[in-house]
C-alpha positions as CSV (number, residue, x, y, z in Angstrom):
1,M,17.8,23.4,-98.7
2,K,19.8,23.1,-95.0
3,L,18.6,27.4,-93.9
4,T,14.9,25.8,-95.1
5,K,14.6,23.2,-92.4
6,I,15.9,25.2,-89.7
7,L,13.9,28.2,-90.2
8,S,10.4,25.6,-90.4
9,I,11.6,23.5,-86.6
10,L,11.9,26.9,-85.1
11,L,8.6,28.3,-86.6
12,I,6.9,24.8,-85.1
13,L,8.9,25.4,-82.1
14,F,7.2,28.6,-81.6
15,F,3.7,27.7,-82.1
16,V,4.2,24.7,-79.5
17,N,5.0,27.0,-77.0
18,S,2.3,29.5,-77.6
19,A,0.0,27.0,-77.4
20,F,0.7,25.7,-73.9
21,A,2.3,28.5,-72.5
22,F,0.8,29.7,-69.2
23,D,1.0,32.8,-66.7
24,I,2.8,31.0,-63.6
25,K,1.9,34.3,-61.8
26,K,-2.1,32.8,-62.1
27,Y,-1.0,29.3,-61.2
28,N,1.5,28.1,-58.9
29,P,0.4,24.6,-57.7
30,F,3.2,25.6,-55.1
31,K,2.2,28.2,-53.7
32,K,2.4,28.7,-49.9
33,R,-1.1,29.7,-48.1
34,S,-1.8,31.7,-45.9
35,P,-1.2,30.3,-42.1
36,K,-4.4,30.6,-39.7
37,T,-3.6,33.0,-36.9
38,K,-2.2,31.3,-34.4
39,A,-1.5,32.6,-30.6
40,K,1.9,33.9,-29.9
41,M,3.7,31.4,-27.5
42,V,5.5,32.2,-24.5
43,E,9.5,32.8,-25.1
44,T,10.9,33.0,-21.9
45,K,10.7,31.7,-18.1
46,Q,8.8,34.5,-16.8
47,E,6.3,35.2,-19.7
48,W,5.8,31.4,-18.3
49,I,5.4,32.2,-15.2
50,I,2.9,35.2,-16.2
51,E,0.2,32.7,-18.1
52,A,0.4,30.1,-15.9
53,Q,-1.3,32.1,-12.9
54,D,-4.3,31.5,-11.7
55,I,-7.6,33.8,-11.7
56,P,-9.1,34.6,-8.9
57,L,-12.9,33.9,-8.6
58,E,-13.6,37.4,-7.9
59,E,-11.8,38.7,-11.3
60,R,-13.0,36.1,-13.8
61,K,-15.6,37.6,-16.5
62,P,-18.2,34.7,-17.7
63,D,-18.8,34.2,-20.9
64,S,-21.9,35.7,-22.2
65,Y,-24.6,33.8,-22.9
66,K,-28.0,34.1,-24.6
67,E,-30.4,31.4,-24.0
68,P,-31.3,30.0,-27.3
69,K,-34.4,30.8,-28.7
70,S,-37.4,28.2,-28.9
71,D,-41.0,28.5,-30.0
72,K,-41.9,24.9,-28.3
73,K,-44.4,24.9,-25.5
74,Y,-44.3,22.2,-22.9
75,Y,-47.4,20.7,-21.8
76,Y,-47.5,19.9,-18.0
77,P,-50.3,17.4,-17.2
78,S,-52.8,18.4,-14.8
79,F,-54.1,16.2,-11.4
80,N,-57.2,15.5,-9.9
81,Y,-58.0,13.3,-6.9
82,V,-60.1,10.3,-6.6
83,F,-61.4,7.8,-4.4
84,E,-60.5,4.3,-4.8
85,K,-61.4,0.9,-2.5
86,Y,-58.7,0.9,0.4
87,N,-59.6,-2.8,1.1
88,Y,-58.8,-4.0,-1.9
89,P,-57.3,-6.9,-2.5
90,P,-58.4,-7.8,0.8
91,G,-56.1,-7.5,3.4
92,K,-53.3,-6.7,1.4
93,R,-53.2,-3.4,1.9
94,E,-49.7,-2.2,3.9
95,L,-48.7,1.2,5.0
96,N,-45.6,3.3,4.0
97,I,-43.4,4.3,6.5
98,D,-40.1,4.7,5.1
99,D,-40.0,8.6,6.0
100,V,-40.7,7.6,9.9
101,K,-36.9,7.4,10.7
102,R,-35.7,10.8,8.7
103,N,-39.0,12.9,10.5
104,L,-39.5,11.0,13.4
105,F,-42.7,11.2,12.6
106,S,-44.8,9.9,9.8
107,Y,-48.2,10.4,9.4
108,P,-50.1,7.4,6.2
109,Y,-53.2,8.5,4.5
110,L,-57.3,9.2,6.1
111,V,-59.4,6.4,5.4
112,A,-63.1,7.2,5.2
113,D,-66.2,5.4,6.0
114,P,-68.3,4.6,2.8
115,N,-70.5,7.7,3.5
116,C,-67.3,10.5,3.9
117,L,-68.7,11.2,7.4
118,Y,-65.6,9.9,9.5
119,A,-61.6,9.2,9.3
120,A,-59.7,6.4,10.2
121,Y,-55.9,7.2,10.3
122,P,-52.0,6.0,13.1
123,R,-49.1,8.3,13.6
124,Y,-46.1,6.2,13.8
125,Y,-43.5,8.0,15.6
126,F,-39.8,7.1,15.8
127,Y,-37.3,7.4,18.8
128,P,-33.7,7.0,17.8
129,E,-31.9,6.7,20.9
130,V,-33.7,3.3,21.3
131,N,-34.4,2.7,17.7
132,Q,-38.0,2.4,19.1
133,I,-41.1,2.5,16.7
134,S,-44.9,3.3,18.2
135,S,-47.7,4.6,16.7
136,E,-51.4,5.8,17.9
137,F,-54.5,5.3,15.8
138,Y,-57.5,8.1,15.6
139,V,-61.0,8.0,14.5
140,E,-62.2,11.4,13.7
141,E,-65.4,13.0,12.4
142,L,-65.3,15.0,9.2
143,D,-67.0,18.0,7.9
144,S,-70.1,17.0,6.4
145,S,-70.8,20.9,5.4
146,K,-67.6,20.2,2.7
147,T,-67.6,18.4,-0.4
148,R,-66.4,14.4,0.0
149,Q,-63.1,15.1,-1.6
150,K,-62.7,18.2,0.8
151,R,-63.3,16.7,4.1
152,I,-60.4,14.6,3.3
153,L,-57.9,16.9,1.5
154,E,-58.6,20.1,4.3
155,Y,-58.9,18.0,7.1
156,N,-56.5,19.5,9.7
157,H,-55.6,16.8,12.6
158,N,-53.5,19.8,14.7
159,Q,-57.4,21.9,14.0
160,K,-58.2,21.2,17.6
161,E,-56.4,18.4,20.4
162,R,-57.5,14.7,19.2
163,I,-57.6,11.7,21.5
164,P,-56.1,8.2,19.5
165,I,-58.5,5.0,20.3
166,I,-55.4,3.8,20.9
167,K,-51.8,3.8,21.7
168,A,-49.2,1.0,21.1
169,G,-46.4,1.2,22.7
170,M,-46.3,5.2,23.8
171,K,-45.6,4.2,27.9
172,E,-42.3,2.4,27.7
173,K,-39.3,2.4,25.7
174,Y,-37.3,-0.3,24.7
175,N,-34.4,-1.5,22.1
176,N,-35.4,-2.2,18.7
177,L,-39.4,-3.1,19.3
178,F,-41.8,-1.9,16.4
179,N,-46.0,-1.6,17.4
180,G,-48.1,-0.4,14.0
181,L,-51.3,0.0,14.6
182,S,-52.9,0.1,10.8
183,L,-56.8,-0.4,9.5
184,V,-57.6,-3.4,8.0
185,D,-61.2,-2.0,7.0
186,W,-64.6,-0.4,8.0
187,S,-67.5,-2.6,7.8
188,K,-70.3,-2.0,5.2
189,D,-72.5,-0.2,7.3
190,G,-70.0,2.1,8.4
191,K,-70.0,2.0,12.0
192,K,-67.6,-0.5,12.7
193,L,-63.7,-1.1,12.6
194,L,-61.4,-3.8,12.1
195,I,-57.9,-2.9,13.3
196,K,-54.6,-4.7,13.5
197,E,-51.8,-4.2,15.6
198,K,-47.7,-5.4,14.2
199,V,-45.7,-6.7,16.5
200,G,-42.2,-7.4,16.9
201,S,-38.5,-5.3,16.5
202,T,-37.0,-2.5,13.9
203,L,-34.3,-5.3,13.3
204,N,-35.9,-8.7,12.7
205,G,-39.5,-7.9,11.3
206,V,-42.8,-8.6,12.6
207,Y,-43.6,-11.6,15.4
208,R,-47.2,-11.3,16.5
209,T,-50.5,-9.4,15.2
210,Y,-53.1,-8.7,17.5
211,L,-56.7,-7.2,16.2
212,Y,-59.1,-4.6,17.4
213,I,-62.8,-3.7,16.9
214,H,-63.8,0.0,17.2
215,F,-67.4,0.7,17.5
216,L,-68.7,4.0,16.5
217,P,-71.4,5.9,19.0
218,N,-74.7,5.6,18.4
219,Q,-78.6,6.4,20.7
220,D,-77.2,3.4,23.2
221,K,-73.5,3.7,23.4
222,E,-70.8,5.9,23.1
223,A,-67.1,4.9,20.8
224,Y,-65.7,1.9,22.3
225,T,-63.0,0.0,21.0
226,I,-62.0,-4.1,22.0
227,K,-59.0,-6.0,21.9
228,L,-59.3,-9.6,20.4
229,T,-56.8,-11.0,22.5
230,G,-59.2,-13.9,23.0
231,F,-58.8,-14.7,18.8
232,N,-55.6,-15.8,19.2
233,E,-55.4,-17.6,22.4
234,A,-58.7,-19.9,20.9
235,V,-56.6,-20.8,17.3
236,E,-53.8,-21.5,20.0
237,E,-55.8,-23.8,21.8
238,Y,-57.4,-25.6,19.0
239,F,-53.8,-26.9,17.9
240,R,-52.7,-27.3,21.4
241,D,-55.9,-30.0,22.1
242,F,-56.8,-31.3,18.3
243,K,-53.4,-31.3,16.7
244,E,-50.6,-31.4,19.9
245,L,-49.4,-29.0,18.6
246,Q,-47.6,-26.0,20.7
247,L,-47.8,-22.9,18.3
248,T,-46.8,-20.6,20.3
249,K,-43.2,-22.9,20.3
250,Y,-43.4,-21.9,16.5
251,Y,-43.1,-18.0,14.9
252,Y,-46.9,-17.9,13.5
253,D,-48.9,-15.4,12.1
254,I,-52.2,-13.8,10.9
255,E,-53.3,-11.8,8.3
256,P,-56.8,-10.5,8.7
257,L,-58.7,-10.4,5.2
258,G,-61.6,-7.7,7.0
259,F,-65.4,-8.1,7.1
260,S,-67.6,-10.8,5.6
261,L,-69.2,-10.0,2.1
262,E,-72.5,-12.2,3.6
263,D,-72.6,-11.2,7.1
264,D,-71.0,-7.8,8.7
265,N,-70.6,-9.1,11.8
266,I,-68.1,-11.6,10.8
267,V,-64.2,-10.8,10.3
268,I,-62.0,-13.5,8.3
269,V,-58.3,-14.3,9.0
270,L,-56.0,-16.4,7.5
271,C,-53.2,-18.3,9.9
272,Y,-49.6,-19.0,8.9
273,V,-46.4,-21.4,10.5
274,Y,-43.1,-20.6,9.6
275,N,-41.1,-23.8,9.5
276,N,-37.2,-23.6,10.2
277,D,-36.5,-22.4,6.3
278,G,-39.2,-19.6,6.4
279,N,-41.7,-20.7,4.4
280,K,-45.3,-20.2,5.2
281,I,-47.5,-23.1,6.2
282,F,-51.2,-22.6,5.5
283,M,-52.8,-23.4,8.9
284,G,-56.7,-23.0,8.4
285,S,-59.4,-20.1,7.7
286,W,-60.7,-18.5,10.9
287,G,-63.5,-16.3,11.4
288,Y,-64.6,-14.0,14.7
289,D,-68.8,-13.0,15.1
290,I,-68.5,-9.6,17.1
291,E,-72.0,-10.3,17.9
292,K,-71.4,-13.0,19.5
293,N,-67.9,-12.9,20.6
294,R,-66.8,-16.3,19.7
295,V,-64.2,-17.9,17.6
296,L,-65.1,-20.0,13.9
297,L,-62.7,-22.6,12.2
298,L,-64.0,-21.5,8.8
299,S,-61.7,-24.3,6.7
300,K,-58.8,-26.2,7.0
301,T,-57.9,-26.0,3.1
302,K,-59.8,-23.2,1.7
303,K,-58.2,-19.0,1.7
304,D,-60.2,-17.3,-0.6
305,F,-63.3,-16.0,0.8
306,S,-66.2,-13.4,-0.2
307,I,-64.8,-10.2,1.4
308,S,-66.7,-6.4,1.4
309,T,-64.2,-3.5,0.6
310,N,-65.8,-0.5,2.1
311,G,-63.0,2.4,2.8
312,L,-62.4,4.9,0.6
313,I,-58.8,6.6,0.5
314,L,-58.8,9.6,-2.2
315,K,-55.6,8.8,-4.8
316,K,-54.3,11.7,-7.1
317,V,-54.2,10.8,-10.8
318,L,-53.0,12.8,-14.1
319,D,-55.6,14.3,-16.1
């Protein structure tokens, strides 16, 4: 009986062992993974010195680089030129001459008359030894055999000898002096130009503005230019006689807007005086009658007037 029980137990153990047996060669959770290949570490000081040596630039071999393939197409927009009004908003156009100290000169854009027969433009010059900026102003005839755009684009100042109609600060040199000429606008009939000269310091800014009128040649007269010195004097005299104010003792300036839309012979100018805090105080709107050569007080309070915008400049735009 005992022998039978022993045989039964041995049979059970045999079948259980067969059911759960597995080949340890096929599966071993503790089997070591093959290590990644690593660079051999230096073992001696001599090897370390050799590895630490810098490779001369001429002996270095750059890694081969291939431009990645791409089917992407790039679009480069083309540009064109269009004409736009120069004096818009009226009296607010100012020249950008940031390049004058870098290049010792600056050649701002040309402004054509309404018919594109003439071009008006200034040229600026910088004298670093005295930190002075001077300018000249030119009015030249355009080539009417070309299209209006090409008259401007293909204009060459150095094609022939040019004589400026106005020179400002060119005769003598003074430390930190600024004399800047620029166009205010052409008249509606294209026969006159209003030009302003800003006088001041390259360090402290502008302290006075003067006006010029240039007349193109006609059948009776050759071209000529007049400086409206009487305009500033008339404004100063008015405040001295009627307001008991010595305007010359204050920092004041004028802002020419352009030619009146109603009368091509009237130039409209705003006058301002600055207080000790640098704030602008409006001192009235003034006019200059070119035909009668007289100064007009147009309004003590009104600033808005109908101003003609006549000069044309070329502007580059994207299609």
